[in-house]
C-alpha positions as a LaTeX table, in Angstrom:
\begin{tabular}{lrrr}
\hline
Residue & $x$ (\AA) & $y$ (\AA) & $z$ (\AA) \\
\hline
Unk1 & $-18.30$ & $-8.57$ & 13.40 \\
Unk2 & $-20.01$ & $-5.18$ & 13.08 \\
Unk3 & $-23.43$ & $-6.74$ & 12.55 \\
Unk4 & $-23.19$ & $-8.95$ & 15.64 \\
Unk5 & $-21.93$ & $-6.12$ & 17.86 \\
Unk6 & $-24.70$ & $-3.81$ & 16.67 \\
Unk7 & $-27.30$ & $-6.53$ & 17.26 \\
Unk8 & $-25.94$ & $-7.01$ & 20.80 \\
Unk9 & $-26.14$ & $-3.28$ & 21.52 \\
Unk10 & $-29.63$ & $-3.06$ & 20.03 \\
Unk11 & $-30.74$ & $-5.94$ & 22.28 \\
Unk12 & $-29.51$ & $-4.12$ & 25.36 \\
Unk13 & $-31.20$ & $-0.91$ & 24.27 \\
Unk14 & $-34.49$ & $-2.77$ & 23.78 \\
Unk15 & $-34.11$ & $-4.28$ & 27.26 \\
Unk16 & $-33.38$ & $-0.81$ & 28.63 \\
Unk17 & $-36.54$ & 0.52 & 26.99 \\
Unk18 & $-38.59$ & $-2.27$ & 28.55 \\
Unk19 & $-37.14$ & $-1.53$ & 31.99 \\
Unk20 & $-37.87$ & 2.19 & 31.59 \\
Unk21 & $-41.47$ & 1.38 & 30.66 \\
Unk22 & $-41.81$ & $-0.97$ & 33.64 \\
Unk23 & $-40.29$ & 1.65 & 35.94 \\
Unk24 & $-42.71$ & 4.26 & 34.62 \\
Unk25 & $-45.64$ & 1.95 & 35.24 \\
Unk26 & $-44.38$ & 1.29 & 38.79 \\
Unk27 & $-44.19$ & 5.01 & 39.51 \\
Unk28 & $-47.72$ & 5.53 & 38.16 \\
Unk29 & $-48.93$ & 2.73 & 40.38 \\
Unk30 & $-47.03$ & 4.27 & 43.27 \\
Unk31 & $-48.76$ & 7.59 & 42.64 \\
Unk32 & $-52.17$ & 5.93 & 42.53 \\
Unk33 & $-51.49$ & 3.89 & 45.66 \\
Unk34 & $-50.26$ & 6.96 & 47.57 \\
Unk35 & $-53.37$ & 8.82 & 46.51 \\
Unk36 & $-55.50$ & 5.86 & 47.58 \\
Unk37 & $-53.72$ & 5.75 & 50.94 \\
Unk38 & $-54.27$ & 9.47 & 51.41 \\
Unk39 & $-58.03$ & 9.05 & 51.16 \\
Unk40 & $-58.14$ & 5.65 & 52.97 \\
Unk41 & $-55.61$ & 6.34 & 55.70 \\
Unk42 & $-58.11$ & 5.96 & 58.50 \\
Unk43 & $-59.35$ & 2.58 & 57.26 \\
Unk44 & $-55.99$ & 0.75 & 56.72 \\
Unk45 & $-53.86$ & $-0.65$ & 59.53 \\
Unk46 & $-50.32$ & 0.65 & 59.97 \\
Unk47 & $-48.60$ & $-2.72$ & 59.21 \\
Unk48 & $-50.45$ & $-2.93$ & 55.88 \\
Unk49 & $-49.39$ & 0.60 & 54.96 \\
Unk50 & $-45.76$ & $-0.15$ & 55.83 \\
Unk51 & $-45.85$ & $-3.39$ & 53.82 \\
Unk52 & $-47.30$ & $-1.72$ & 50.73 \\
Unk53 & $-44.85$ & 1.16 & 50.87 \\
Unk54 & $-41.94$ & $-1.26$ & 51.33 \\
Unk55 & $-42.96$ & $-3.34$ & 48.31 \\
Unk56 & $-43.38$ & $-0.24$ & 46.17 \\
Unk57 & $-40.03$ & 1.17 & 47.30 \\
Unk58 & $-38.31$ & $-2.19$ & 46.63 \\
Unk59 & $-39.79$ & $-2.46$ & 43.14 \\
Unk60 & $-38.81$ & 1.13 & 42.37 \\
Unk61 & $-35.22$ & 0.61 & 43.57 \\
Unk62 & $-34.90$ & $-2.63$ & 41.57 \\
Unk63 & $-36.24$ & $-0.88$ & 38.48 \\
Unk64 & $-33.82$ & 2.01 & 38.86 \\
Unk65 & $-30.90$ & $-0.36$ & 39.51 \\
Unk66 & $-31.64$ & $-2.52$ & 36.48 \\
Unk67 & $-32.20$ & 0.52 & 34.28 \\
Unk68 & $-28.89$ & 2.03 & 35.36 \\
Unk69 & $-27.02$ & $-1.26$ & 34.97 \\
Unk70 & $-28.33$ & $-2.00$ & 31.49 \\
Unk71 & $-27.73$ & 1.58 & 30.33 \\
Unk72 & $-24.12$ & 1.36 & 31.56 \\
Unk73 & $-23.65$ & $-1.96$ & 29.79 \\
Unk74 & $-25.04$ & $-0.55$ & 26.54 \\
Unk75 & $-22.85$ & 2.55 & 26.91 \\
Unk76 & $-19.76$ & 0.40 & 27.55 \\
Unk77 & $-20.60$ & $-1.80$ & 24.57 \\
Unk78 & $-20.90$ & 1.27 & 22.34 \\
Unk79 & $-17.62$ & 2.76 & 23.63 \\
Unk80 & $-15.82$ & $-0.58$ & 23.27 \\
Unk81 & $-17.16$ & $-1.05$ & 19.76 \\
Unk82 & $-16.29$ & 2.54 & 18.83 \\
Unk83 & $-12.73$ & 2.03 & 20.09 \\
Unk84 & $-12.35$ & $-1.24$ & 18.19 \\
Unk85 & $-13.84$ & 0.30 & 15.07 \\
Unk86 & $-11.42$ & 3.25 & 15.23 \\
Unk87 & $-8.52$ & 0.85 & 15.73 \\
Unk88 & $-9.67$ & $-1.36$ & 12.87 \\
Unk89 & $-10.09$ & 1.63 & 10.56 \\
Unk90 & $-6.54$ & 2.78 & 11.37 \\
Unk91 & $-5.16$ & $-0.70$ & 10.71 \\
Unk92 & $-7.14$ & $-0.93$ & 7.47 \\
Unk93 & $-5.80$ & 2.43 & 6.29 \\
Unk94 & $-2.28$ & 1.34 & 7.19 \\
Unk95 & $-2.40$ & $-1.83$ & 5.12 \\
Unk96 & $-4.31$ & $-0.30$ & 2.20 \\
Unk97 & $-1.62$ & 2.35 & 1.73 \\
Unk98 & 1.10 & $-0.30$ & 1.39 \\
Unk99 & 1.81 & $-1.27$ & $-2.23$ \\
Unk100 & 4.68 & $-3.69$ & $-1.79$ \\
Unk101 & 3.56 & $-7.29$ & $-1.26$ \\
Unk102 & 6.22 & $-8.55$ & 1.18 \\
Unk103 & 5.95 & $-5.50$ & 3.42 \\
Unk104 & 2.16 & $-5.67$ & 3.27 \\
Unk105 & 2.05 & $-9.29$ & 4.43 \\
Unk106 & 4.39 & $-8.48$ & 7.31 \\
Unk107 & 2.11 & $-5.65$ & 8.39 \\
Unk108 & $-1.03$ & $-7.75$ & 8.13 \\
Unk109 & 0.41 & $-10.57$ & 10.21 \\
Unk110 & 1.83 & $-8.19$ & 12.80 \\
Unk111 & $-1.53$ & $-6.47$ & 13.24 \\
Unk112 & $-3.36$ & $-9.81$ & 13.42 \\
Unk113 & $-1.05$ & $-11.04$ & 16.19 \\
Unk114 & $-1.61$ & $-7.83$ & 18.14 \\
Unk115 & $-5.38$ & $-7.95$ & 17.70 \\
Unk116 & $-5.70$ & $-11.53$ & 18.99 \\
Unk117 & $-2.74$ & $-11.60$ & 21.40 \\
Unk118 & $-1.43$ & $-14.69$ & 19.61 \\
Unk119 & 2.10 & $-15.98$ & 20.14 \\
Unk120 & 2.89 & $-16.88$ & 16.53 \\
Unk121 & 1.26 & $-16.94$ & 13.13 \\
Unk122 & 1.57 & $-17.19$ & 9.38 \\
Unk123 & $-0.01$ & $-16.08$ & 6.12 \\
Unk124 & $-0.34$ & $-18.74$ & 3.44 \\
Unk125 & $-1.28$ & $-17.93$ & $-0.14$ \\
Unk126 & $-2.52$ & $-20.29$ & $-2.80$ \\
Unk127 & $-0.20$ & $-21.19$ & $-5.65$ \\
Unk128 & $-2.12$ & $-23.59$ & $-7.89$ \\
Unk129 & $-2.87$ & $-26.58$ & $-5.63$ \\
Unk130 & $-0.41$ & $-25.62$ & $-2.86$ \\
Unk131 & $-0.53$ & $-23.29$ & 0.14 \\
Unk132 & 2.77 & $-21.41$ & 0.43 \\
Unk133 & 4.01 & $-19.80$ & 3.66 \\
Unk134 & 4.57 & $-16.19$ & 2.55 \\
Unk135 & 4.92 & $-14.50$ & 5.95 \\
Unk136 & 5.71 & $-16.15$ & 9.29 \\
Unk137 & 6.25 & $-14.79$ & 12.80 \\
Unk138 & 7.29 & $-16.73$ & 15.86 \\
Unk139 & 10.07 & $-19.09$ & 16.98 \\
Unk140 & 12.05 & $-20.63$ & 14.08 \\
Unk141 & 9.81 & $-18.77$ & 11.65 \\
Unk142 & 12.51 & $-18.61$ & 8.96 \\
Unk143 & 12.31 & $-22.38$ & 8.53 \\
Unk144 & 8.77 & $-22.05$ & 7.19 \\
Unk145 & 9.18 & $-19.24$ & 4.65 \\
Unk146 & 8.61 & $-20.65$ & 1.17 \\
Unk147 & 7.50 & $-24.05$ & 2.46 \\
Unk148 & 4.30 & $-25.31$ & 0.85 \\
Unk149 & 1.61 & $-27.80$ & 1.78 \\
Unk150 & $-1.37$ & $-29.22$ & $-0.07$ \\
Unk151 & $-4.31$ & $-26.83$ & $-0.20$ \\
Unk152 & $-6.44$ & $-29.56$ & 1.39 \\
Unk153 & $-3.98$ & $-30.31$ & 4.21 \\
Unk154 & $-4.24$ & $-29.29$ & 7.87 \\
Unk155 & $-6.53$ & $-26.78$ & 9.51 \\
Unk156 & $-5.53$ & $-24.07$ & 7.03 \\
Unk157 & $-6.46$ & $-26.40$ & 4.18 \\
Unk158 & $-9.88$ & $-26.99$ & 5.74 \\
Unk159 & $-10.44$ & $-23.24$ & 6.12 \\
Unk160 & $-9.42$ & $-22.58$ & 2.50 \\
Unk161 & $-11.72$ & $-25.31$ & 1.22 \\
Unk162 & $-14.69$ & $-24.24$ & 3.33 \\
Unk163 & $-14.06$ & $-20.49$ & 3.16 \\
Unk164 & $-14.95$ & $-20.21$ & 6.85 \\
Unk165 & $-12.97$ & $-19.25$ & 10.00 \\
Unk166 & $-12.14$ & $-21.96$ & 12.52 \\
Unk167 & $-11.12$ & $-22.03$ & 16.20 \\
Unk168 & $-9.38$ & $-25.11$ & 17.58 \\
Unk169 & $-8.31$ & $-24.59$ & 21.19 \\
Unk170 & $-6.87$ & $-28.10$ & 21.58 \\
Unk171 & $-5.22$ & $-29.16$ & 18.33 \\
Unk172 & $-4.17$ & $-32.55$ & 19.73 \\
Unk173 & $-7.84$ & $-33.53$ & 19.82 \\
Unk174 & $-8.55$ & $-32.44$ & 16.24 \\
Unk175 & $-7.89$ & $-34.80$ & 13.32 \\
Unk176 & $-7.52$ & $-31.86$ & 10.92 \\
Unk177 & $-4.33$ & $-30.67$ & 12.63 \\
Unk178 & $-1.11$ & $-31.46$ & 10.74 \\
Unk179 & 1.80 & $-32.01$ & 13.19 \\
Unk180 & 4.45 & $-32.01$ & 10.44 \\
Unk181 & 4.89 & $-28.23$ & 10.63 \\
Unk182 & 5.61 & $-28.44$ & 14.38 \\
Unk183 & 8.15 & $-31.18$ & 13.74 \\
Unk184 & 9.84 & $-28.96$ & 11.16 \\
Unk185 & 10.08 & $-25.89$ & 13.42 \\
Unk186 & 10.14 & $-27.44$ & 16.89 \\
Unk187 & 7.21 & $-25.21$ & 17.88 \\
Unk188 & 4.49 & $-26.62$ & 20.15 \\
Unk189 & 1.11 & $-25.60$ & 18.75 \\
Unk190 & $-1.68$ & $-25.80$ & 21.30 \\
Unk191 & $-4.47$ & $-23.72$ & 19.79 \\
Unk192 & $-5.23$ & $-22.22$ & 16.38 \\
Unk193 & $-7.43$ & $-19.48$ & 15.03 \\
Unk194 & $-7.54$ & $-19.57$ & 11.25 \\
Unk195 & $-9.45$ & $-17.28$ & 8.87 \\
Unk196 & $-9.72$ & $-17.38$ & 5.06 \\
Unk197 & $-8.40$ & $-14.61$ & 2.86 \\
Unk198 & $-11.19$ & $-14.46$ & 0.34 \\
Unk199 & $-12.68$ & $-12.23$ & $-2.31$ \\
Unk200 & $-15.94$ & $-12.55$ & $-4.20$ \\
Unk201 & $-13.91$ & $-14.29$ & $-6.91$ \\
Unk202 & $-12.48$ & $-16.94$ & $-4.59$ \\
Unk203 & $-10.09$ & $-17.68$ & $-1.73$ \\
Unk204 & $-6.51$ & $-16.37$ & $-1.94$ \\
Unk205 & $-5.19$ & $-18.18$ & 1.13 \\
Unk206 & $-5.46$ & $-18.12$ & 4.90 \\
Unk207 & $-4.12$ & $-16.35$ & 7.98 \\
Unk208 & $-3.32$ & $-18.69$ & 10.86 \\
Unk209 & $-2.71$ & $-17.54$ & 14.46 \\
Unk210 & $-1.26$ & $-19.83$ & 17.11 \\
Unk211 & $-1.37$ & $-20.09$ & 20.91 \\
Unk212 & $-3.17$ & $-17.11$ & 22.40 \\
Unk213 & $-1.03$ & $-15.75$ & 25.26 \\
Unk214 & $-4.00$ & $-15.31$ & 27.58 \\
Unk215 & $-6.59$ & $-18.09$ & 27.85 \\
Unk216 & $-8.11$ & $-19.48$ & 24.65 \\
Unk217 & $-9.29$ & $-18.02$ & 21.37 \\
Unk218 & $-12.89$ & $-16.84$ & 21.56 \\
Unk219 & $-15.70$ & $-16.35$ & 19.12 \\
Unk220 & $-15.14$ & $-12.60$ & 19.41 \\
Unk221 & $-11.50$ & $-13.14$ & 18.32 \\
Unk222 & $-12.80$ & $-15.02$ & 15.29 \\
Unk223 & $-15.26$ & $-12.25$ & 14.40 \\
Unk224 & $-12.61$ & $-9.53$ & 14.67 \\
Unk225 & $-9.95$ & $-11.42$ & 12.74 \\
Unk226 & $-12.45$ & $-12.43$ & 10.03 \\
Unk227 & $-13.36$ & $-8.79$ & 9.47 \\
Unk228 & $-9.67$ & $-7.82$ & 9.43 \\
Unk229 & $-8.87$ & $-10.70$ & 7.05 \\
Unk230 & $-11.52$ & $-9.43$ & 4.63 \\
Unk231 & $-9.87$ & $-5.99$ & 4.58 \\
Unk232 & $-6.41$ & $-7.56$ & 4.33 \\
Unk233 & $-7.47$ & $-9.63$ & 1.31 \\
Unk234 & $-8.55$ & $-6.50$ & $-0.55$ \\
Unk235 & $-5.16$ & $-4.93$ & 0.23 \\
Unk236 & $-3.31$ & $-8.06$ & $-0.93$ \\
Unk237 & $-5.28$ & $-8.14$ & $-4.18$ \\
Unk238 & $-4.49$ & $-4.46$ & $-4.80$ \\
Unk239 & $-0.80$ & $-5.03$ & $-4.08$ \\
Unk240 & $-0.74$ & $-7.99$ & $-6.48$ \\
Unk241 & $-2.33$ & $-5.83$ & $-9.17$ \\
Unk242 & 0.20 & $-3.05$ & $-8.53$ \\
Unk243 & 3.12 & $-5.47$ & $-8.73$ \\
Unk244 & 1.76 & $-6.98$ & $-11.94$ \\
Unk245 & 1.60 & $-3.48$ & $-13.38$ \\
Unk246 & 5.15 & $-2.73$ & $-12.27$ \\
Unk247 & 6.43 & $-5.99$ & $-13.73$ \\
Unk248 & 4.68 & $-5.23$ & $-17.00$ \\
Unk249 & 6.12 & $-1.71$ & $-17.00$ \\
Unk250 & 9.64 & $-3.00$ & $-16.28$ \\
Unk251 & 9.48 & $-5.60$ & $-19.05$ \\
Unk252 & 8.00 & $-3.10$ & $-21.48$ \\
Unk253 & 10.75 & $-0.60$ & $-20.59$ \\
Unk254 & 13.49 & $-3.17$ & $-21.14$ \\
Unk255 & 12.02 & $-4.19$ & $-24.50$ \\
Unk256 & 11.80 & $-0.59$ & $-25.70$ \\
Unk257 & 15.29 & 0.31 & $-24.44$ \\
Unk258 & 16.78 & $-2.67$ & $-26.26$ \\
Unk259 & 14.96 & $-1.63$ & $-29.41$ \\
Unk260 & 16.19 & 1.97 & $-29.06$ \\
Unk261 & 19.78 & 0.86 & $-28.47$ \\
Unk262 & 19.71 & $-1.45$ & $-31.48$ \\
Unk263 & 18.12 & 1.23 & $-33.66$ \\
Unk264 & 20.69 & 3.88 & $-32.78$ \\
Unk265 & 23.62 & 1.50 & $-32.25$ \\
Unk266 & 24.40 & 3.41 & $-29.06$ \\
Unk267 & 23.98 & 0.86 & $-26.31$ \\
Unk268 & 23.48 & 2.32 & $-22.84$ \\
Unk269 & 22.97 & 5.94 & $-23.91$ \\
Unk270 & 19.55 & 6.32 & $-22.25$ \\
Unk271 & 20.72 & 4.79 & $-18.98$ \\
Unk272 & 23.80 & 7.02 & $-18.93$ \\
Unk273 & 21.61 & 10.07 & $-19.51$ \\
Unk274 & 19.48 & 8.89 & $-16.59$ \\
Unk275 & 22.60 & 8.51 & $-14.41$ \\
Unk276 & 23.84 & 12.03 & $-15.17$ \\
Unk277 & 20.34 & 13.50 & $-14.71$ \\
Unk278 & 19.96 & 11.90 & $-11.31$ \\
Unk279 & 23.21 & 13.52 & $-10.19$ \\
Unk280 & 21.52 & 16.89 & $-10.74$ \\
Unk281 & 18.25 & 15.79 & $-9.13$ \\
Unk282 & 20.07 & 14.61 & $-6.00$ \\
Unk283 & 21.90 & 17.93 & $-5.72$ \\
Unk284 & 18.57 & 19.76 & $-6.08$ \\
Unk285 & 16.94 & 17.60 & $-3.36$ \\
Unk286 & 14.12 & 16.55 & $-5.63$ \\
Unk287 & 11.47 & 14.32 & $-4.08$ \\
Unk288 & 11.50 & 10.59 & $-4.77$ \\
Unk289 & 8.47 & 10.86 & $-7.03$ \\
Unk290 & 10.16 & 13.65 & $-9.03$ \\
Unk291 & 13.34 & 11.60 & $-9.34$ \\
Unk292 & 11.35 & 8.59 & $-10.52$ \\
Unk293 & 9.56 & 10.68 & $-13.15$ \\
Unk294 & 12.87 & 12.15 & $-14.33$ \\
Unk295 & 14.53 & 8.73 & $-14.49$ \\
Unk296 & 11.71 & 7.25 & $-16.57$ \\
Unk297 & 11.71 & 10.25 & $-18.92$ \\
Unk298 & 15.48 & 9.80 & $-19.43$ \\
Unk299 & 15.00 & 6.16 & $-20.41$ \\
Unk300 & 12.41 & 7.08 & $-23.05$ \\
Unk301 & 13.68 & 10.41 & $-24.31$ \\
Unk302 & 14.85 & 8.81 & $-27.60$ \\
Unk303 & 11.97 & 6.37 & $-28.09$ \\
Unk304 & 10.78 & 8.39 & $-31.09$ \\
Unk305 & 13.72 & 7.06 & $-33.10$ \\
Unk306 & 11.86 & 3.74 & $-33.34$ \\
Unk307 & 9.63 & 5.47 & $-35.90$ \\
Unk308 & 12.57 & 6.78 & $-37.88$ \\
Unk309 & 14.71 & 4.45 & $-39.93$ \\
Unk310 & 18.35 & 5.37 & $-39.46$ \\
Unk311 & 18.94 & 5.82 & $-43.21$ \\
Unk312 & 16.13 & 8.42 & $-43.32$ \\
Unk313 & 17.98 & 10.89 & $-41.06$ \\
Unk314 & 19.54 & 12.99 & $-43.78$ \\
Unk315 & 19.03 & 16.42 & $-42.28$ \\
Unk316 & 18.53 & 18.18 & $-38.98$ \\
Unk317 & 14.81 & 18.42 & $-39.71$ \\
Unk318 & 14.62 & 14.63 & $-40.03$ \\
Unk319 & 16.34 & 14.32 & $-36.69$ \\
Unk320 & 13.94 & 16.75 & $-34.97$ \\
Unk321 & 10.89 & 14.61 & $-35.69$ \\
Unk322 & 11.86 & 12.07 & $-33.03$ \\
Unk323 & 10.49 & 14.32 & $-30.25$ \\
Unk324 & 7.03 & 14.46 & $-31.81$ \\
Unk325 & 7.11 & 10.74 & $-32.54$ \\
Unk326 & 7.98 & 10.04 & $-28.92$ \\
Unk327 & 5.08 & 12.21 & $-27.79$ \\
Unk328 & 2.65 & 10.31 & $-29.98$ \\
Unk329 & 3.98 & 6.92 & $-28.89$ \\
Unk330 & 3.95 & 7.56 & $-25.14$ \\
Unk331 & 0.78 & 9.62 & $-24.75$ \\
Unk332 & $-1.70$ & 6.69 & $-24.97$ \\
Unk333 & 0.23 & 4.63 & $-22.37$ \\
Unk334 & $-1.03$ & 5.34 & $-18.83$ \\
Unk335 & 2.28 & 4.24 & $-17.29$ \\
Unk336 & 4.09 & 7.05 & $-19.07$ \\
Unk337 & 1.48 & 9.81 & $-19.18$ \\
Unk338 & 3.37 & 12.01 & $-16.68$ \\
Unk339 & 6.64 & 11.94 & $-18.67$ \\
Unk340 & 5.16 & 12.88 & $-22.06$ \\
Unk341 & 5.78 & 16.67 & $-21.75$ \\
Unk342 & 9.32 & 16.05 & $-20.48$ \\
Unk343 & 10.22 & 13.83 & $-23.43$ \\
Unk344 & 8.54 & 16.15 & $-25.93$ \\
Unk345 & 10.55 & 19.20 & $-24.83$ \\
Unk346 & 13.99 & 17.75 & $-24.04$ \\
Unk347 & 15.47 & 19.47 & $-27.11$ \\
Unk348 & 14.20 & 22.95 & $-26.28$ \\
Unk349 & 16.91 & 25.57 & $-25.76$ \\
Unk350 & 17.10 & 27.96 & $-22.85$ \\
Unk351 & 17.22 & 30.91 & $-25.29$ \\
Unk352 & 14.05 & 29.76 & $-27.08$ \\
Unk353 & 15.79 & 28.57 & $-30.26$ \\
Unk354 & 15.11 & 24.87 & $-29.67$ \\
Unk355 & 12.38 & 22.50 & $-30.86$ \\
Unk356 & 9.64 & 21.38 & $-31.24$ \\
Unk357 & 7.83 & 24.33 & $-29.57$ \\
Unk358 & 10.49 & 27.00 & $-29.16$ \\
Unk359 & 9.91 & 27.22 & $-25.40$ \\
Unk360 & 12.21 & 29.55 & $-23.50$ \\
Unk361 & 13.77 & 29.63 & $-20.03$ \\
Unk362 & 11.63 & 28.31 & $-17.22$ \\
Unk363 & 8.72 & 27.67 & $-19.57$ \\
Unk364 & 10.63 & 24.50 & $-20.42$ \\
Unk365 & 9.90 & 21.70 & $-17.90$ \\
Unk366 & 12.81 & 21.52 & $-15.47$ \\
Unk367 & 13.21 & 17.80 & $-16.13$ \\
Unk368 & 13.57 & 18.55 & $-19.85$ \\
Unk369 & 16.26 & 21.13 & $-19.07$ \\
Unk370 & 18.12 & 18.56 & $-16.98$ \\
Unk371 & 17.92 & 15.91 & $-19.72$ \\
Unk372 & 19.22 & 18.43 & $-22.28$ \\
Unk373 & 22.42 & 18.86 & $-20.25$ \\
Unk374 & 22.82 & 15.14 & $-19.46$ \\
Unk375 & 22.26 & 14.07 & $-23.06$ \\
Unk376 & 24.62 & 16.67 & $-24.52$ \\
Unk377 & 27.29 & 15.64 & $-22.03$ \\
Unk378 & 26.96 & 11.95 & $-22.91$ \\
Unk379 & 27.01 & 12.73 & $-26.63$ \\
Unk380 & 30.20 & 14.74 & $-26.24$ \\
Unk381 & 32.09 & 12.16 & $-24.20$ \\
Unk382 & 30.83 & 9.15 & $-26.23$ \\
Unk383 & 32.83 & 8.65 & $-29.42$ \\
Unk384 & 30.01 & 6.58 & $-30.93$ \\
Unk385 & 27.37 & 9.30 & $-30.79$ \\
Unk386 & 25.29 & 10.44 & $-33.77$ \\
Unk387 & 26.24 & 13.69 & $-35.54$ \\
Unk388 & 23.07 & 15.82 & $-35.62$ \\
Unk389 & 23.19 & 17.23 & $-32.10$ \\
Unk390 & 25.14 & 20.38 & $-32.78$ \\
Unk391 & 28.86 & 20.93 & $-32.28$ \\
Unk392 & 30.74 & 17.72 & $-31.51$ \\
Unk393 & 33.95 & 17.24 & $-29.60$ \\
Unk394 & 36.78 & 15.88 & $-31.79$ \\
Unk395 & 36.25 & 12.11 & $-31.58$ \\
Unk396 & 39.83 & 11.35 & $-32.68$ \\
Unk397 & 41.14 & 12.11 & $-29.19$ \\
Unk398 & 41.76 & 8.90 & $-27.32$ \\
Unk399 & 41.81 & 10.10 & $-23.73$ \\
Unk400 & 38.38 & 10.01 & $-22.10$ \\
Unk401 & 39.76 & 12.54 & $-19.58$ \\
Unk402 & 40.41 & 14.98 & $-22.42$ \\
Unk403 & 36.90 & 14.36 & $-23.75$ \\
Unk404 & 35.52 & 14.90 & $-20.24$ \\
Unk405 & 37.26 & 18.27 & $-19.83$ \\
Unk406 & 36.25 & 19.39 & $-23.32$ \\
Unk407 & 32.63 & 18.47 & $-22.62$ \\
Unk408 & 32.64 & 20.49 & $-19.39$ \\
Unk409 & 34.02 & 23.51 & $-21.24$ \\
Unk410 & 31.38 & 23.13 & $-23.95$ \\
Unk411 & 28.61 & 23.10 & $-21.33$ \\
Unk412 & 30.01 & 26.24 & $-19.73$ \\
Unk413 & 30.24 & 27.96 & $-23.10$ \\
Unk414 & 26.59 & 27.23 & $-23.91$ \\
Unk415 & 25.18 & 27.97 & $-20.46$ \\
Unk416 & 22.51 & 30.63 & $-20.76$ \\
Unk417 & 21.96 & 29.99 & $-24.48$ \\
Unk418 & 21.44 & 26.28 & $-25.08$ \\
Unk419 & 21.33 & 25.21 & $-21.41$ \\
Unk420 & 19.90 & 26.46 & $-18.11$ \\
Unk421 & 22.95 & 28.18 & $-16.51$ \\
Unk422 & 22.01 & 27.23 & $-12.93$ \\
Unk423 & 21.61 & 23.57 & $-13.83$ \\
Unk424 & 24.90 & 23.60 & $-15.75$ \\
Unk425 & 26.62 & 25.04 & $-12.69$ \\
Unk426 & 25.15 & 22.30 & $-10.49$ \\
Unk427 & 26.19 & 19.56 & $-12.92$ \\
Unk428 & 29.79 & 20.63 & $-13.53$ \\
Unk429 & 30.34 & 20.94 & $-9.77$ \\
Unk430 & 29.31 & 17.34 & $-9.04$ \\
Unk431 & 30.21 & 15.28 & $-12.13$ \\
Unk432 & 33.65 & 13.64 & $-12.16$ \\
Unk433 & 35.56 & 11.49 & $-14.67$ \\
Unk434 & 34.67 & 8.49 & $-12.51$ \\
Unk435 & 31.01 & 8.95 & $-13.44$ \\
Unk436 & 31.88 & 8.02 & $-17.05$ \\
Unk437 & 32.65 & 4.45 & $-16.03$ \\
\hline
\end{tabular}
C-alpha cells in the first residue's frame, strides 16, 4: 500500500515539475515576444498583436491552472496518505499491545470492518488441513464460531493457497464462492474482500470481509487491508507465542506444586499462603502486576524443599537451606526471575534475626514480609504443619476457631520482632475464620 501511494504522489510531483518548466519556458517566450513587439511595434498590424498577446495569455493561464491543480492534487494525496498512515499506526499499536488471542482477534476484525466499511466479516485460522472460524462479526455470527472448512474450500481457501488478496464484487458469478456458509447463517453474501494472514514462514489463515456498505470493494481497499493484515499476522503470532509461554508456565507451576505438596505432605499449603497474602495485597491497593508477582512467589516459596529429602531435616539449619535451594532453582528460569529475591528472603525477620541474609525492617522485600505473615498463619492453623518454624500452636485442640484466635494472638505478639507490625495490623483486621475454608 505505502509503495503504491508513494509512487502515485511521486508521479504527480514529476508532472508538476514538468508543468512548472513549461510555464517557465512560456514566460521566457512571453518576455522575448514582448521585447520583440516593443522594437517592431510600428511594423506589425494591431490584429496580429492582439492575437499573439491572446495566445500567450491563454497559454500562461492554462499553465498556471494546471500547475495549481496538480500541486493541490499532490498535496491532497500527501495529506490523505499521512492521515491513513497515522490511523494505521494507531491501529497497529493497538493490536500489538494486546496479548490475549481472543481479544486480539476481535480487535483486528473490528478495525478491518471499520477500515473497509464492510457489513460483516470473519477471521479464519489454519488448524492442520482445516480453516476454523475464530472470530466472526455480523448477523447470526455465533453460528459460525468454531465451524471449520477445508483449507482449499471457498474464496478464503483460494486466498490461503495462493497467499494473495482477492476481491469478488459479485460472488454469484464466481465458482470459488462456497454458498454453504450463507445457508448455515441465513446471511446473503454479495461481495467479498479476502486477504491472507501470512508470515515469512507461511500462511496462518485469512481475514474475510463481506458486503461493503457503500458501493463495491476497490483495489485501494485491498491494498489497505493487505497492509493491515500483515501487521495483524505479526500480532497474532506474538499472541500465540505469549499464550504458549503462559501455558508452559502454568503446567510447569502445577507440576512443581504437586511435587512440593507430595514432598512435604502438606497439600495446598502454598495456595493457602497465596490466598492469605493476596488479602493483604488487596488491602494495600497493590497494582495487578505486583499482585501477580506476589502470588507466583507464594506458590514457589517452598520449592527449595525439592532438593531436601524429608528425612534429612534433622535441625533448624537443615531447614534453613531450602531458601538458598529455591534461589538456585528459580534464578535460571526467565518466567520466575522477578520472584527470586522474594522467595530467597521470605524467612527474614523484621528485627534482623532471620535468614538467609539477616535483612532488617524495610530492607526485606515487602512481598517477602507479606509471605512471612501468611505462611506463619497457615502453619499455626494447620494441624499437619512441619515443626521447624518456631513456636507452634497446640495441635491437640480440635476447634479451628480456637486455632484461628490463637494464631491471631501469636501474630500480634511477634509484630515488630518477627513480623512487620503494619502488615500484621492489616492482616488481622481483614482475615476471618471463613478464610480458612
